[in-house]
Phi, psi and omega in degrees: 000317180303319176301310181307309181297313173310313174291315175314329184297343188262358192286152173303127182198165178284351186148077191274347186268228190296319181090173179264161184281176188269086167078183179240138185248146185265346174212165173296137176263100177093172179221159182297138171268338176240165173306128183247153173293151178308142178294145182300147180252145177286130168295165176300316179302314176300319180297314177303315179297317177302314182300319175300322185285325175297319180301318186298320185268356180301136168274155188260348181211162180302133177299133178250141177230112176058033173090357179238160178286161181292327180296325177284323183294308182280093186301320179295322177295315178301321174295319182294323178296309180296323181291322179298320180292313176298311184228086184281079177263172177292321185297320184297308184305315178301325182297314182297317183292325177296321185291314176297326183291321176307326179262013171072025177263095188286323187297315186295317182299313180297323184297313174307309180296328175292326177288334176287323171305308179306313187293323177214098186280002175251000177281113180297333176299330184288314182293317185297320183286320176299322178293317178301324180294311181296326182285325186271359162257019170064038171228065184293332182299339184270347176257003189289318181290334172289317179296325182287323173298323176298324176289317182306300179291336173219080183297337183259018173268107184302320183307310186300313179300318179294320178293321171301316182298327179296319183282335179289322180295313180296343181268355182091011182258079190286324177296318179296314185295323180292328179288335179278323179296319181294321182291319177297323181289327176292327179280337181215085184303340180259014179293101174302325184294319176291322179299311180304312180290334168290327178303303183298314183299321177297319174304303182311321186273002180082012184262068187297318179297319175294318177298325183285325171302303179307315179293319173310311178297329180290320182289326175301313184291321182217092180296343181267004183284101184287333178300316181295328176293314182288328175292323173303318180296319177295326177296308175302323178288332184285345183258359171089007178272076198286323178300316179292326176300311179298318177299319174299312180294328179288346173269347183257325185224180180289166182304322179298312185299314181298323173283326168304311181292335177283330178287326172296317185293316178301318185290320182296326180277359180083013171269076193289320180296318169300323172303315177298317182294318188289323181287322166306307179299325179293321180287323178300321179283330187216090179305330187284354181276078188296331183289342172299317181298312180301318175301317181301322177293325177293320182293317172304314184296320186288325181292315178303312178312314186288329177283346183289000000 
């Protein structure tokens, strides 16, 4: 079962793991009702490390798209930049940062989020956005203090707890991550993003039937949440219900991606012949999915070794 889950974690999906938080909030939701410990502070070593990581990701010149600047090409980014210039609030800065992050321009996104923090150092949404930025560039350990600050300044905001959970999970702290997802769900029982993350947590822990239930609850709360649909497919595959898994994958990704996911699931179960067929079908359906050919070769090699 452990091997199955580990392989399934790499399938094509709109976001089969922790997923992104639910939107952007302009102010902290709620305030502490009892004395709270001071928010964790970055050590000098941590600050230096963060600065170095920012420099590593920094672009050296304006991004060009078809001979023009990205800000001109992306109208949403251009509008966000103009709005932030006219009214430089933290919320406006976060919108600019989100637009840059969509294009993978980490240093500009980080710059605007740092500006948002400077503008309002007690706005939990600023720290939550910073935490997600570090998580999404696969450096969750650098965003952990920001995630804790978000929870400190808005302890009753479910999104902050959910985001903290996603960083903990990315760092391999699944039990602690689950605690935060449960806290988010207690604060907002209809939070599809928290239900989805609990579903994925159950898959990783080998509780496939519980995972199926959680993912169904997430889809009831938000029928358009493709990450939950994909995780439902993973849960079905982990429980051996392959037809149901394929149906779920088909609702979460394109047909080629669904066939590819089935190939991965079949290979994880040791069904190498069926895996080869699924990968070949995925490549025929979606020729640009080059990884399908490589996976098919892996499945053939394992089939040959198994038959010796």
